[in-house]
C-alpha positions, 0 to 999 in steps of 0.5 A, spaced: 847 147 168 851 146 174 858 147 176 858 144 181 862 138 183 859 132 186 864 127 184 867 128 192 860 127 196 860 121 200 855 117 204 854 116 211 857 109 209 862 111 206 864 116 212 862 111 218 868 106 213 873 111 212 873 112 220 873 103 222 880 104 217 884 108 220 882 106 227 885 100 224 890 103 222 892 105 228 891 098 232 896 096 226 902 101 228 900 100 235 901 093 235 906 093 230 911 098 233 910 094 240 913 088 235 917 092 233 920 094 240 921 088 243 924 083 236 932 083 242 928 079 246 927 074 241 934 076 238 937 075 243 934 068 245 937 065 239 943 068 239 945 066 246 939 062 248 936 067 254 928 065 254 924 070 252 919 072 258 913 068 257 908 075 260 913 078 253 911 072 248 903 072 250 903 080 249 907 079 241 902 074 240 895 078 241 899 084 237 900 079 232 893 077 233 890 085 231 893 086 226 892 080 222 884 081 224 
């Protein structure tokens, strides 16, 4: 009888999936941080009418797409 516990053994596919998930988690974190850091543009636009620069709107759209992928 063996005392080896094989329940923690991971296949190459499992390791690859974990790596892919970690990469996507990092992308999500970065994109969400960018969105949070630029929220003030939209609040300012709603409160004062000062328009949000188009490049900020475009970058926020790209960030939202990264999070939803």
